[in-house]
C-alpha positions as CSV (number, residue, x, y, z in Angstrom):
1,K,-12.0,-54.1,24.9
2,V,-15.8,-53.7,25.1
3,L,-15.7,-52.5,28.7
4,F,-12.8,-50.1,27.8
5,V,-14.9,-48.6,24.9
6,Q,-17.9,-48.3,27.2
7,K,-15.9,-46.5,29.9
8,F,-13.7,-44.2,27.8
9,G,-15.7,-43.8,24.5
10,Y,-12.8,-45.0,22.2
11,D,-11.0,-48.2,21.4
12,V,-7.7,-49.1,23.0
13,D,-6.3,-49.5,19.6
14,D,-6.8,-45.8,18.9
15,I,-4.0,-44.9,21.4
16,D,-0.5,-44.4,19.9
17,E,2.8,-45.1,21.7
18,D,2.8,-41.6,23.2
19,G,-0.6,-42.1,24.8
20,A,-2.4,-39.7,22.3
21,V,-5.9,-40.8,21.3
22,W,-6.5,-40.8,17.6
23,I,-10.2,-40.6,16.8
24,K,-11.4,-41.7,13.4
25,K,-14.0,-39.6,11.7
26,A,-15.9,-40.5,8.6
27,G,-17.7,-37.9,6.5
28,C,-16.9,-34.4,5.5
29,S,-13.7,-32.5,6.4
30,V,-13.9,-29.4,8.6
31,M,-13.4,-27.2,5.5
32,E,-16.2,-28.9,3.6
33,T,-18.5,-28.5,6.6
34,L,-17.6,-24.8,6.9
35,E,-18.2,-24.2,3.2
36,E,-21.6,-25.9,3.5
37,K,-22.5,-23.7,6.5
38,L,-21.3,-20.6,4.7
39,A,-23.5,-21.5,1.7
40,E,-26.5,-22.0,4.0
41,V,-25.9,-18.6,5.7
42,Q,-25.6,-16.9,2.4
43,C,-28.9,-18.4,1.2
44,L,-30.7,-17.4,4.4
45,Y,-29.3,-13.8,4.1
46,H,-30.5,-13.7,0.5
47,E,-34.0,-14.9,1.5
48,K,-34.2,-12.3,4.4
49,F,-32.7,-9.3,2.7
50,G,-33.2,-10.0,-1.0
51,A,-29.6,-9.3,-1.9
52,D,-26.2,-11.0,-1.8
53,A,-24.0,-10.4,1.3
54,G,-21.2,-9.3,-1.0
55,L,-23.2,-6.4,-2.4
56,E,-23.2,-4.7,1.0
57,D,-19.4,-4.5,0.9
58,D,-19.7,-2.7,-2.5
59,A,-22.2,-0.3,-1.1
60,Y,-20.0,0.3,1.9
61,D,-17.0,1.0,-0.3
62,S,-19.0,3.4,-2.4
63,Q,-20.3,5.3,0.6
64,L,-16.8,5.5,2.1
65,Q,-15.5,7.0,-1.2
66,S,-18.3,9.5,-1.1
67,Y,-17.4,10.5,2.5
68,E,-13.7,10.8,1.6
69,K,-14.6,13.1,-1.3
70,S,-16.7,15.2,0.9
71,L,-14.0,15.4,3.5
72,H,-11.5,16.6,0.9
73,E,-13.9,19.2,-0.4
74,M,-14.5,20.4,3.2
75,K,-10.7,20.7,3.7
76,V,-10.4,22.8,0.5
77,L,-13.2,25.1,1.6
78,F,-11.7,25.5,5.1
79,A,-8.3,26.5,3.6
80,Q,-10.0,29.0,1.3
81,K,-11.9,30.6,4.1
82,Y,-9.2,30.7,6.8
83,G,-6.0,30.8,4.8
84,Y,-4.4,27.7,6.4
85,D,-4.9,23.9,6.3
86,I,-7.1,22.2,9.0
87,N,-4.1,19.9,9.7
88,D,-2.1,22.9,10.9
89,V,-4.4,23.3,13.9
90,D,-3.4,21.4,17.0
91,E,-5.7,19.9,19.7
92,D,-5.6,23.2,21.6
93,G,-6.8,25.2,18.6
94,A,-3.4,26.8,18.0
95,V,-2.4,27.3,14.3
96,W,1.1,26.1,13.4
97,T,2.5,27.9,10.4
98,K,5.2,26.4,8.2
99,T,8.1,28.6,7.1
100,A,10.7,27.8,4.5
101,G,14.1,29.4,4.1
102,C,16.7,30.7,6.5
103,S,16.0,31.0,10.2
104,I,16.4,34.4,12.0
105,V,19.8,33.2,13.5
106,E,21.0,32.3,10.0
107,K,20.0,35.8,8.7
108,L,21.7,37.5,11.5
109,Q,24.9,35.5,10.9
110,E,24.8,36.5,7.2
111,K,24.4,40.2,8.1
112,L,27.2,39.9,10.6
113,A,29.5,38.3,7.9
114,E,28.6,41.2,5.6
115,V,29.6,43.8,8.2
116,K,32.9,42.2,8.9
């Protein structure tokens, strides 16, 4: 057994009937180790930047909301100046207008029906 451990790094009793090696580990679980590392990184971040890492997310969200508000205001100003929505312009710069109601064909059919 001693020679087997020296050669392979594990005990022959650690092999199950399928040939899989089961390695015993004492100490913290993987999750506990990750939580400890996260806490360490958060402390280092706080020491370096003087703020919690989570606060940057709040600042980012606030800035994003500000940009979205500015974009909405810009779209309103564009529509006021040009008379159509910026989303009505395609990639070639052509303006697509939306119409509601009857098509020309439907109007002609109605007039034809009136004449008959």
